[in-house]
N, C-alpha and C positions, 0 to 999 in steps of 0.2 A: 481437669477434663472440661469443665465449664468454660474456662478461659480459652482453651484451644478452640472450642466451638464458636465462641465470640469472635476470635481472630479469623476463622474460616469464613464466617458470615460477613465480617467487615471487608475481607479481601474480595469476596464475591460481589459485594455491593459496589465497591470501588471499580472493579473491572467492568461492571455493567454500565458505569458512567463514563467510560472512555469515549472521547469525542470521535467523530468520524475521521478527523484528520489524524488522530493518533492511531486508529485502526488501520488506515491506509498506509501511513508511514511504516508501521510494523509489518504490514503485508508486503510492502515494497522491499524492505530490508530482508524479510524472510525469503523473498523471491531471489535475492542476491544482489540487489542494487546497493551502492555505498550509502552510508548514513546521511552524508550531506546532500546527495542528489535525491534520496528518498524523502527527506524532510522538505526540500524545496518543491518537489513534484507533488507531494501530498497536499501542501498548502494551496497550490494552484488548482489541483484537481477538485478538491472539496468545494472551492468557490465556483467551479464551472460545471460540475456534473451533479446529477440527481443521486439520491441515496440508492435507488435501484441500480444505476450505472456503477456506482462505487462498490456495491455488493458484487456485481459481475466482475469488476476488476480484482476484488479481493480474492477471487478464486484462482487468479493467476499465480498467487504465492505458492500454490501446490505444484506448480510446473517447474520448480527449480531443478536444474541439472545437478545431481548429487556429486558429480566429478568436478564441477567448476566452483571455485571459491566465490566468484562474483559473476552476476549476470550482466552482460553488456547492455547499455541503454538501447542499442540497435536491436538486440534480441528481444528485449522487453516490448519495444514498439511493434516488432514483428508478431509477437505472441498476442498482443492486444488486438491485432487485426482479426484474429480468430474469433473474437467476440461478435464480429459482424455488426458493429454499431459505429457508423461514421463519426458521430459526435465524440465517442470515446477515443477513437483513433486520432481525431484532430486535436483533442485536448492533451492526450498522452504525447503525441508527436511534438506539439508546440512546447509543452512543459519540459519534455526531455531535452529539447534543443536549448531552451533558455537556461534550464538548470545545469546542463552540462557545461555551458559557457561560464555561468556565474559561480558555480560551486568548486 
């Protein structure tokens, strides 16, 4: 029993240490973007956006269409416009374009 408690606490501690890039990458894949594109975009967005803006973007992962296996990059950019933050839209758009071509 004590060992299980230690394992739970260790897992909780490790998850709290996740980097913003990891959280954004997971949010992007949860939203339905492919893993290579999500990894590429997360790295670029973390370098260019504030933590507050990244948290706003994190909420988009809840908007995944349950019927679709993957969210298109165009649809993700369109949904990011709903956040009404021009800097987020610019970074998401440029990251999406670059990552779609390179991934």
